[in-house]
DOBA-875080 format. One record per residue (C-alpha): chain; x, y, z. Coordinates in steps of 0.5 Angstrom, whole numbers, plus 500, padded with zeros to 3 digits. Layout:
BEGIN
  kette   c1   c2   c3
      A    X    Y    Z
...
***
This chain:
BEGIN
  kette   c1   c2   c3
      A  304  657  534
      A  307  663  537
      A  311  668  533
      A  319  669  533
      A  322  671  539
      A  326  668  545
      A  320  664  547
      A  318  662  540
      A  316  655  539
      A  314  655  547
      A  307  654  550
      A  305  658  556
      A  299  658  561
      A  297  665  565
      A  292  664  570
      A  287  670  571
      A  290  673  564
      A  284  677  562
      A  286  683  565
      A  291  687  570
      A  298  684  571
      A  295  677  568
      A  294  681  561
      A  300  684  561
      A  304  678  562
      A  300  674  557
      A  301  680  552
      A  309  680  553
      A  310  673  553
      A  306  672  546
      A  310  678  544
      A  316  674  546
      A  314  668  541
      A  310  664  546
      A  303  661  544
      A  299  663  550
      A  293  660  554
      A  289  666  557
      A  285  663  563
      A  279  667  566
      A  274  666  571
      A  268  670  569
      A  270  675  564
      A  269  672  558
      A  269  679  554
      A  275  681  557
      A  279  674  556
      A  277  675  548
      A  279  682  548
      A  286  679  551
      A  286  674  545
      A  284  679  540
      A  290  684  542
      A  295  678  542
      A  293  676  535
      A  293  683  532
      A  300  684  535
      A  302  678  531
      A  302  673  537
      A  298  667  538
      A  293  665  544
      A  287  662  546
      A  282  663  552
      A  280  658  557
      A  275  659  563
      A  275  655  569
      A  273  658  576
      A  278  657  581
      A  277  656  589
      A  272  650  588
      A  273  643  588
      A  276  640  582
      A  278  647  579
      A  285  645  577
      A  283  638  574
      A  278  642  570
      A  283  648  568
      A  288  643  565
      A  282  639  561
      A  280  645  558
      A  288  647  556
      A  289  640  553
      A  283  641  548
      A  288  647  545
      A  295  644  546
      A  299  639  548
      A  305  640  553
      A  307  646  557
      A  313  650  557
      A  311  656  562
      A  306  656  568
      A  304  663  571
      A  300  662  577
      A  297  669  577
      A  290  669  579
      A  288  671  586
      A  283  675  590
      A  284  680  595
      A  280  680  601
      A  280  687  605
      A  279  685  612
      A  283  685  618
      A  284  679  622
      A  278  681  627
      A  273  682  621
      A  275  675  617
      A  270  669  619
      A  272  662  617
      A  268  662  610
      A  272  668  608
      A  278  665  610
      A  277  659  607
      A  275  662  600
      A  281  666  600
      A  286  660  602
      A  282  656  596
      A  283  661  591
      A  290  664  593
      A  294  658  596
      A  290  651  594
      A  289  653  587
      A  296  655  585
      A  298  648  589
      A  294  644  585
      A  295  647  578
      A  302  646  579
      A  301  639  581
      A  297  637  575
      A  301  641  571
      A  307  637  572
      A  306  632  567
      A  305  637  562
      A  310  641  563
      A  316  640  559
      A  324  639  562
      A  327  646  562
      A  320  649  563
      A  319  655  568
      A  314  656  573
      A  313  663  576
      A  308  665  581
      A  305  672  582
      A  305  672  590
      A  306  679  594
      A  311  682  598
      A  309  679  605
      A  315  682  609
      A  311  688  611
      A  305  688  615
      A  299  690  611
      A  293  688  616
      A  287  690  612
      A  289  684  608
      A  292  679  613
      A  288  672  610
      A  290  674  603
      A  298  676  605
      A  298  669  609
      A  296  665  603
      A  300  669  598
      A  306  667  603
      A  304  660  603
      A  305  660  595
      A  312  664  596
      A  314  658  600
      A  311  653  595
      A  315  656  590
      A  322  654  593
      A  319  647  594
      A  318  646  587
      A  325  649  585
      A  328  644  589
      A  324  638  587
      A  324  640  579
      A  331  641  579
      A  333  635  576
      A  328  636  570
      A  332  643  569
      A  325  646  571
      A  326  653  575
      A  321  656  579
      A  321  663  582
      A  316  668  585
      A  314  675  584
      A  312  680  589
      A  308  686  586
      A  307  693  590
      A  302  698  588
      A  300  697  581
      A  295  701  577
      A  290  696  574
      A  283  696  573
      A  282  693  580
      A  286  699  583
      A  284  704  579
      A  278  706  583
      A  282  707  590
      A  288  710  586
      A  283  715  584
      A  283  718  591
      A  288  723  591
      A  290  721  598
      A  291  714  597
      A  295  715  590
      A  299  719  594
      A  301  714  599
      A  302  709  594
      A  307  713  590
      A  310  715  597
      A  312  707  598
      A  316  706  592
      A  323  710  592
      A  321  712  585
      A  315  715  588
      A  310  713  583
      A  305  707  582
      A  307  701  578
      A  305  699  572
      A  303  692  569
      A  308  692  564
      A  313  693  570
      A  311  686  573
      A  310  683  566
      A  317  685  564
      A  320  681  570
      A  316  675  569
      A  318  675  562
      A  325  675  564
      A  324  669  569
      A  320  665  563
      A  326  666  558
      A  332  662  557
      A  336  667  560
      A  333  666  567
      A  336  658  567
      A  341  660  573
      A  335  663  577
      A  331  658  581
      A  327  658  588
      A  328  666  588
      A  322  671  590
      A  323  677  586
      A  321  684  590
      A  318  688  584
      A  315  693  588
      A  319  699  586
      A  324  699  592
      A  318  699  597
      A  321  695  602
      A  327  700  602
      A  323  706  604
      A  320  702  610
      A  327  702  613
***
């Protein structure tokens, strides 16, 4: 069982939780008392490290491996989950991939792969998770802020936008059960995946300039927003897309 806190007695699943934003979310939910399923696709060592860090902080977690973007991925994920837990209270669809390619550079194979991981997988993870998700539960989809045009990742943004739309449909469909569904759009976040790019002074300067706070976001900046949406305090918030970019869209106007 989880520890004490606002999420005590609840079970959460965070996809892509071995590193980056997913790890920060998993650690924060565990700190709030939830027992956390740490999903990973390939990096077992990183997942075990996340589970160990949660345990060292007094929390409870377990790791499950499933490759996303392949046929049957959602069913496999839930089968792995069911071996460790009975029922779910919080689903965080965080896993994804970024395809850095313009529309002209994107062929059908790359497009299909991007859609499979970023759009299809969250859809069917949610679908097959509904019978496990208890009433008054929470669904949080980590997507993107797609109001701005970022052409080098067009296919990725398209898929993320689809999940933002899915979130609103889930919110309406699941309201009779008291389940909320919301999405969160991170901006430029300093993670191990972006560290190499952000090591370039010009790229970091641009990333900092986009936010009205003139800094790059941290994983905890996003995790804290997700934690609110996972908590009982968010009971009156559903079908919403939360801009967690440090006011990046404001700087574009």
